[in-house]
C-alpha positions in Angstrom: 49.9 16.4 44.6 50.3 16.8 40.6 53.1 14.0 40.9 50.4 11.8 42.4 47.8 12.9 39.8 50.6 11.8 36.9 51.0 8.2 38.9 47.0 7.8 39.2 46.7 9.2 35.5 49.2 6.8 34.0 48.1 3.8 36.1 44.8 4.4 34.8 45.8 4.7 31.2 47.5 1.4 31.5 44.6 -0.5 33.2 42.1 1.3 30.7 39.9 2.6 33.7 37.5 5.8 33.0 39.7 9.0 33.5 36.8 11.2 34.5 37.9 11.4 38.1 41.5 12.1 37.3 40.4 14.6 35.0 38.4 16.5 37.4 41.0 16.3 40.0 43.5 17.7 37.7 41.0 20.5 36.9 40.6 21.5 40.7 44.2 21.2 41.1 45.0 23.6 38.3 42.3 26.0 39.5 43.8 26.4 42.9 47.2 26.9 41.5 45.8 29.7 39.1 43.9 31.3 42.0 47.1 31.2 44.2 49.0 32.7 41.6 46.3 35.3 40.6 46.1 36.5 44.0 49.9 36.8 44.9 49.8 34.0 47.3 52.8 32.3 45.2 56.0 34.0 44.6 58.0 36.9 46.5 55.7 39.6 48.1 56.0 43.3 46.9 57.9 44.6 49.9 60.3 41.8 50.4 63.0 44.0 48.9 62.3 46.8 50.7 62.3 45.1 54.0 65.7 43.2 53.7 67.5 46.8 52.6 66.1 48.8 55.8 67.4 47.4 59.0 66.5 49.0 62.3 70.2 50.2 62.9 70.2 52.3 59.6 66.6 53.8 60.9 68.3 55.6 63.8 71.2 57.0 61.3 68.3 58.2 58.8 66.7 60.4 61.5 67.8 64.2 61.6 69.4 64.9 64.7 69.2 68.4 66.2 
């Protein structure tokens, strides 16, 4: 999406077209990425490390046996 905006921007600059639509699209794309990063939709989850280090086999070994 960013690459497509960059191509449209460059083509519009060469032809001398009005860049308002491209600026609005870039603003919306930036806002979506900002909200995704702010909400944690991008990047690793907070519990990713805990799941990978604790397997089902070790769960039975962790339980106390009487």
